[in-house]
N, C-alpha and C positions, 0 to 999 in steps of 0.2 A: 266518711268525713273528709278524707283527702280530696275527693272530687268536688265536694261542696265548697271547700276553701279555695280551690283552684279557680273558681268562677269569679273571684274578687280580684280587681286590678292590683298591681304592685303598690301604687301610691295609696289607693283607697284602703288596701289591706293593711299597710303599715299604720295608717291613721287610726283604723279601727282597733288594731291590736294594741297600739300605744295607749288608747283610751281605756281599753279593757284591762290593761296590765298595770294600771296605777296601783301602787301599794304592794305589788308582787315582786319579790326578789328573784328575778329570773336567773341570776347567777347561781343561786342555791338550788334551783330546780335542775335535776339531772346530775347533781353532784352531792347526793345525800350523805355521803361519807366524808365530805369536805370539812375539816376541823375549823375552818375559818368562820363558819356560820353555825351558831347553835340554834337551829330551828327544829321544832318538834315535828315528828312525822305526821301527827294529826293536823297541825296547822297547814303544812304543805299540801296534804291531800285535800283539805277544805278549799284552799285557795285555787288549786288546780281545777277542781270541780266547778267552782263559781266562775272562773275565767272561761272554761269550755262552754258552760251554759250561756254566758253573756254573748260569746261569739256566735253560738247557734241562733240565739234570739235575734241578734243584729242582722243575721243573714236570712231572716224570715222563716225560721224553723221553730215551731212552738215546742214540741216534745219529740225527742228522737224515737219514741216508741208509740206515737199517737196513731199510727196507721193500722195497727192490729192489736186488738184486745181480746184475748181468749183466756178464760179462767177455768180451772178444774172444778166441777160441781161435785161436792161430797154428798152422796145420797143418804137419805134416812132409811131405816130398815124397811119402811113401807114402799120406798121407791125402787129398791133392788139394784138394778144395774147402774154402773157409772156412766154418765152421759156428758157430752160437751155442752157448755153454755156459750159457745161462740156466737158472736153477733152476726156472722155471715148467714145469709138466707140459704136454706137447704135447696139444692138443685134437684130437679126431677130425675136427674141421672144418678143421684146418690143412692146406693143400694141400702134399703132399710133392712132387708133380710137376705140371707143366702138362698140360692135356688132351692136347695132341699127343704129349707124352712118355709118357703112360699108354697111348696107342694103340700106341706102338712097343715097349712092354715085352714081353719074351719073344721078340722077333723074332730069328731066327737067320739072319743074312745069308748065311752060308756054305751054307745049305740051299736058297737061292733059285735059280731058273733063271738069273737075272741080277741083279747088284747095281749095274748101271750104268743110270741113267735119263737120257735125252736129251730135253730140253724144247725144243720148237719153238714160237715165238710166232706170233701172228696178224698180219694186215695192219695196218700202222701201229705195231705194238708193237715191242718189242725184248726182249733177254734180261732187261732190268731188271724186267719185269713179273712175273717168277717169284721175286722176292727172298724172299717168305715161304715158298713151296713149297720152294725150294732149302735154306733154313735148316732147315726141319722134316726134310727127307729126309736131309740130312747128319748131323743129330743122331742119326738112326737107323742110321747107318753106310753109307748108300748113297754111291756115287760119282756125282755129279750134274754134267751138262754142259748149260748153257743156251746155245743157238746164236743168234748174231745173223745173220739172213739178209741177203743182199746189199742194201745201201741202207737198212738198218734199224739201230737202236740205235747202236752204236759205229762202224758202217760209214758212211763218208761218200760212198759211190758215189751218183751222181744217180739216183733212182728213175725219172726220165723216160727214162733211157737203157737200162733193163732191158727186153729184148725177148722173153724166154722164161722158162718155169718152170725150166729147167735153169740159166739164168743167175741167177735169183733164189735158187735153193736151193744154189748152189755151195758156200757154207760148210758146209752140212750134208753134202753129198756128199763134200767133202774130208775131213771128220771120219770118215765111215763107211768110206771107202777105207782108212783107217789101222787100223780095228778088226780084230783077229784073228778068224778064224772061230770059234775056241773060246771067245771072249769076246763072247757075244751081248749086245745092249742092249735096253732097253725104250724105244720111241719114244713120246713124248707130244706130240700136236699140238693146238693151240687155234686156232679160227677158220680163217683161210687156212692155218695150219700143218697142218691136216688134209689139205689137198690136197698140201702139201709132203711129208708123211710117206708119203702114198700113192705119190707119185712115187719116193721112196726105197725103199719096200717092193718095188716092181717091180724095182729095180736090185740090191738087196742082201737078198733074202729070207732067206738062210742066216745073216745077221748080226743078225737082229732076232728076239728071243724073243717079244715082244708089242708090239702097237700100240694106243695109247689115244687115242681121239678125244674132245675136250672141246669141246662147243658148236661143232662143226666140220663142214665138208662131208665126207661119206663117199661118194665118187663111184663110179659104175660106169664101165666102160670105154667110151670114146667120149663121155663127159660132161665139161663144163667147170664151173667154180665158178659162173659166171653162169647156166648151165643149171639148177643146183640151185634157184635162187630162183624159177624159173618153175614149180616144182612146186606152189606155193601162191600164188594171186592176192592181191595187196594186202599180202603179207607184208613187202615192202620199202618201204612208204610212208614210214615214219620214217627209213629209210636214205637215201632220196632227199632228205629235208629236211635231214639232217645231213651230206651229202656235198658236196664241191666238186671238180669235175673240173678237171684241169690240162692245158692243151693246149700241150705243149712244142714241137710241130712246127707250131703255128698252128691257129687255130680252124676252118680249112677241112679239117682232118685229124682222125682219131680222137684221143681223149684219151690221154695218156701216163701219167698218174698220178691218184690220188684222194687228196684230203686230207679231214680231218674238221673241221667247224666246232666250235671250242672251246665255243661257247655251247650246243651240242647234245650234248656228250659225256656229261654226267650222265644225261640221259634216254635216250640211245641205248645206251650200253655199261655205265654204272656206276650204274644206278638203285637198286641195293641196296648199293653199296660205300661205305666210309668216305670222308669228304670229303678227308682227307689223301692218299688214294690217287688220288682224282679230280684233285687238284692235281698230284700226281706225273705222272700221265698227260698232263695238259694241257701240261706243259712238256717232256715227253719223247717224245711221239708224233710220228711223221713221216708224210709222204705215202707211200702204198703204190703200187707200180707197177701199171699197168692191164693190160698185155698178159698176164701170167700168169693173170689171171682168165678170159681168153678161150680159153686153151689146153685142148684136149680130151685127157684122159688115155688112154693105151693100156695097159690092165691085163690080165694073164693069170692063169690059175689056178695056174700053176707059180711065178709071181713073187708079185705082190700077194696072190693068193688063198690062198697057202700059209702066210701069216702070221696068227697068232691076233689077232683084233680085238676090242676092247672099246669101248663107247660110254658117255660120261657126259653125261646130259641136264641142262640148266639150265632150271628151270621158269619163271623170270621174265626170260627172254631177249627183248630187243627187236630184236636183230640177226638171229638165226636162231631164230624162235619155236619153242616146244616142239612144236607140231603139225608143223612142217617137219622137226624133228629125228626125230620118230617116223616120219614118212613115209619118210625115208631108211633108217631101221632096218628098216622093213617090206619095202622093196624088196630090200635085201641084208642080211639080219640078221647082226649080229656074234655072237660067242660068248656075250656077256652084256651086258646094258644096266643101268647104274646111274643113279640119279636123285639130283640135288642139289636138294632143296627150298629155295626162297627164294634161289636163286643167280641173279644176273644174267648177262650175257654174259661177265663177267670173274670167275669163281669164285675165282681166285687172290687176289682182293681181297675179294669179298663173303663167301665161305665157305672161307677158306684151310685151317682145321683139318678141316672135313668133306671137302674135296678131298684133303687129305693122307691121311685115313683110307681113302678109296677107292683111292688109288694104292697104299697098303700092301696093301690087300686084293687088288687085282689082281696085285701082285707075288708074293703068296703062293699064288696059284692054281696047282696042280701041272700039269705037262704031261700032256696026254691024247691018246690016239690018235684019238678022235672028239670033235668039238666039241659041247658041250652048250649049246644056245641057250635062254636063259631071261631073264625080266625080274625084276630085284631092286629092290623098292621101297625108296627111301631117303627 
């Protein structure tokens, strides 16, 4: 308002103000506590407002708020979400949906082979690491289960006391035992979770529609997780620097668990991930049991081999390098391989929307009698 009044010349301004101020006791305004005038606060406020309105009208201004009118629209129960009733026309650049919501548009859950996705975390992680993936999938209508393996996440079992893969995967096995055969699930395993879902695939092949390996060991029968790293020399140098072995039974006996140095987490597992997720991981990760890494899997063509497998590569992975991931896929090719460009070892943090897109794509692949093995560049 100050700039508006400054446009009026001194003489003209005085004339207009004098006309507008007839009947107003200007001496009393600004000295409301002055006992010389007994004027009510209500009358002073009314006269001030009327004077200001007259001045604005005389300077060619209709209403001080006329240039923007936006009201809040209160929805009925049938309308659902609150929307704006602004009179401004929507621009073509205004986002109607978030990218992950656009990906899920047109998805018909009832037509999928399975609408249940079971997420299995890697070594040291917990169900907490899937929080972005879970939110995206649930928005699309999937039923999502994130499992905490024994001694991980919310489980307070001592990882030093876990002696076998069956003991480590007990929460996953317990869940699958309760799944009805007519309600197949999609298993998704990350890191050591790949070994865990392989173990489960052998036990419950009829209950698993698809298995997805994300930056994970995809082992052959008679092979252990540690055997996988021997496929490429020098691939685990950074791993050795970032690991700390725990000797729960004494230093004269084999290690019982492996922990990760917090100072090395960023470079090792989260080299492309947001800092806030690195912080989350640094306060949430636990030591992982060592013995399951040594256990050799016994896999059969009627069990593990009968489940459709898909692999998602992570190109910036410092735990399982891309060359090692490709070596596993060459030895025992899955039905299809996808690639997440720019993803580190934890794509649920570094590339959550791209990962979500691939999971949706895999869920929509129809059932086939013969597996088509191909590489899809992403």
